[in-house]
N, C-alpha and C positions, 0 to 999 in steps of 0.2 A: 504494500500500500504506500503510495507516494505521499508527498506533503499535501494536506488539505487546508487551503486558505479559508479565512472567514469570508472573504469577498474577492471576487474578480471583477474588475471594471473593464469592459471592452470598449476601447475608443479613448482618444486623448485630446478631444476638442474641449471647448469651454465646459460642457456638461461633465465629461469624464474627469477633467482636471479639478473641477470644483468638487466632484464626488471624492476624488483622491485626497484633497485637502481635508474634507470633513471626516473621511474614514481614518486618516492619520491622527487627527485630533481626538477621534473616538477610540483610538488604540486598537483598531481592527487590523488583523493580519491580512494585508491587501496586496494584490498584484494588479497592475494596469497593463493590459495587452493592447499595443498600438501597432498598426500596420506600416506607418511611415516613420522615418528616422527623426522627423521633427514633430513636436507636439503642437497643438493649436487648432487642428482641423481646418474648416473653411476660412476661419479668420485669418490664416496665414496669407491668403490670396486677396485680402481686403486692403485696399490702399489706405483708406482713412476711416476710422470708426468715430462717428461724431455724436452717438446717442448713448454712450455708456457713461453712467453718472460718475463725475469726478475725474474722468480721463478723456476729456473732450479733445478731439483731433489727433488721438494717438493712432499710429499706423498699426495695421493688423498683425504684422510680424512681431513688432515690439510687444503687443498685447499678449499674443500667444506665448512669447518667451517669458513674460512676467508671470503668467499663470503657471507655466512649467516650473520656473524657478521657485515659486511659492511651494509647490508640491514637493520639489526636490529638497528644499530646506527642512521640510517636515519629515523627510526620510522615505518618501513614496518609492516603491519598487516598480520598475518598468521592464517589460519584455517586448521585443520587436518580433511580431509574428502575425500572420494572416489567419483569422479565424475561419474555419471551414464549417463547423456546426456546433450546436449546443445540445447536450443530452441531459434530460432530467431523470435522475435516479432517486427522486425523493429528497432525502436529507443531504445528498451530495449531487452537485451539478458538474458535468464534465464539459470543459471547453476544449474542443479539438481544433488544433491549429496546424499549419504547414510545418511547424517545428516540433512540437510535442503536445501532449494532452495535459491540461492543467485541471485540478479539481478544487472546488470551493463549496462552502455551505450556501452561499448566495452569489448572485451575478447581477451586475447592472449593465444593461446594454445601452451604450452611448455612442453609437456608430455614425450618427449624423445623417447627412443627405448629400446629394450631388446634383449637378446641373442636368436638366433634361435636354436631350439633343433634338434637333429638327428631323434628323434621319433622312437627309437628302444627299444626292451625289455631290461629291466635292467637300463635304463637311469634315470627314475624317482626314482626307488627303491634305487639306489646306489648314488643318488645325495648327495654330501657332504661326501660320503664314498669312494672317489676315482674318482667320476665324478665331473668335475669342468668346469666352463665357464670363469674362470679368472686365468690365469697362474701366474700373478704377485701377486694376493691375496693369492693363495694356493700353489704355487710352493715350498715354503720352507718346507712344510710337506713331500715332496718327495725327500729330499736330499739323494743322493747315491742310489736312487731306479730307476726302469725302468718305463717309462711312454710313452704314445702315444699322439700325437696331431692330431685331425681330422680337415682337411681344407687345403686350398691352397692359400689363400689371404694374404695380409700384416699382419693381426693380427695372423693368424696361424703360419706364418714364424717367426714373432717377438716372439711369445710364445715359439716356438721350440728353438730359439737361447737363450732366457732367461733360459729355462729349462735345456738346454745342459750344462750350467755353473754349475749347482748344482746336476743334475741327472747323474746316471751311463750311462744310455742309453735312447735315445729318438727316437721313430718311428714317422715319419710323414706320415699319411695315407691320400691319395688324390684320388678322383674319376677319375681324368684325368691323362694324362702322362706328363703334364707340369703345373707349378705353375702360378697363376695369380699375385703373389706378385711382388713388385718393384724389378728390376734387382739387385740393390745393396744389398737388403735383401737376395735374392736368393744366390748371390755370398758369402755373409757371412755365410749362412746356409751350403752351399756345402763344405765349408772349414773345417767344424767341424767333428772330427773323430768319435764322439759318437752318430752321427745322422744317421739313416737309413731311406731312402725313401721307401715307400710302394705305388707304383704307381697303377693307374687303379683299385683302391680297395675301397670297402665300408664296413662299420661296420654293421653287421647284428644283433649282440647282445652284450651287456655288461654283463659279468657273474661274479659271486662271491657270497660267503655266507654273511659275514658281511661287506665285502669291495670288491672293484674291484680286480679280480684275473686274468681274461683273457678276450680277445675280440674274438668273432667269426666274421670272415671276409670272403669276397670272391672277387676274381679278376673278374672285369666286362668283360674283353676281353677274358680270357681263361675259365671263369666259375669255376675255381678251388677254393675250399673252404679251409679255414685253421684257425688256432688259433694263437694268440699272447699272451704270458704271460706278463702281465703288472700290476703295482701297482696302476696305475691311468690313466685316459684319460681326456685330455683338449679339449673341443669342441669349435671350432672357425669356424663355417660355416655361419657366417653372422648375421645380426641383423634385427629385425622386429620393425616397428614403433608402439608406444602405441597410436593407433588412433581409435580403434573400436567404442568407445563411440561417435565419431563425424561423423560417416559415413553418417548420415543424420543430418545436412544439408550440411556438407563441402565436396567439391570435392576432390577426391584422385586419385593418379595414380594406375597402376595395382599392385604395391607392397604395396599399402595402405598408402603411404606417402601423407601428405596434400599438395595439389598443391599450392605453394606460392613461390614467388621469394625473392630477397634480402630485399625488403621492407616489406615482411611478409604478403602481401595482399592475402586473400583467395577469393573465389567466392562470399562470403557474406560480404557486407559492415559492418564494425564494428567488424569483426572477423579476427584475425591475427594469423599467425603461426611462431614459432621461434625455432631454435635448430634442434636436430636430427629428429624431427617428420615431418619436411617439406622436399620437394624435393630440393636436393642440391648436389653439387659435393663432398664436403669434410665435414665429420662429425667429428669435433674436438672441444675441449673446447674453443679454440680461436675463432672458427667460431660461436659457440653457443652464446658466450658472445656478439659478434658483432650483431648477430640476435636479441638479447634482446633489445639492444639499438635502432636498426633500427625499430623494431616493435613499440616501445613506440613513436618514432618520427612519425610513421604512425598513431598511435592512436591519438596523439595531433592534427594532420591535420584533421582526421576524426571528432573529437569532435567539431572542429570549424564549421563543416558543419551542426551540430545539433542546433547551436545557433539560 
């Protein structure tokens, strides 16, 4: 029988690192399993975080580093491995990775989410060569150039506003005839001279030799096809939870988010979910961090039932 931890935290974004901090303070024997060499999750790709209390205007990489340093200072233990599956054996949970199998009495799944893709020809091939999923990370490369943003939610509109400050022209391509974004964001967008809305339209192909040169598009209402000459496209059509490995045994909603409320409780006693991977209204750093704390509190309650 190998070592059985009190708690294994899967993921080292804001939710996982917050959980690690709370677990260390609670003196739980904890292991954090992360698949990347750098902790921080999606925040690492965020140019500027402007809505986290007390740390206005911090860049995402610095924030991720601060979170990790805090966990390190408290003695958190990390293992770099990719989780393949989770097995529930009642009082013991097995976390099977590409490196080895770890065992714990409780598990917090904090694997976050990733950007949804358009799934069109040229998207994969030109990724990093004009195709981007992060305007704040890559926008500076397109200073004075012409770009497109695909999407109609808050992120797409925030991206377009950000890009309009540095780009010559920004097309916003949206499949419907109205945006889903918050009204204040829409208002700010529509006031910009160098933004052009391309309504009722979808991207069929992203084309170019060594880099993005044009988009093939068509209007869903008229059926009319056309092309837009652009130097880059920023894709902001939503996010997908990183939850595939947990489909059995953890219950999910139709979008594959793990079904768990604020306390992080899933359908399996001893398995908890925190951050972007769970069902919730708002996916932000500040809510992920609170999820991590709540999940550890739930873990402590659960561990008492095993005594």
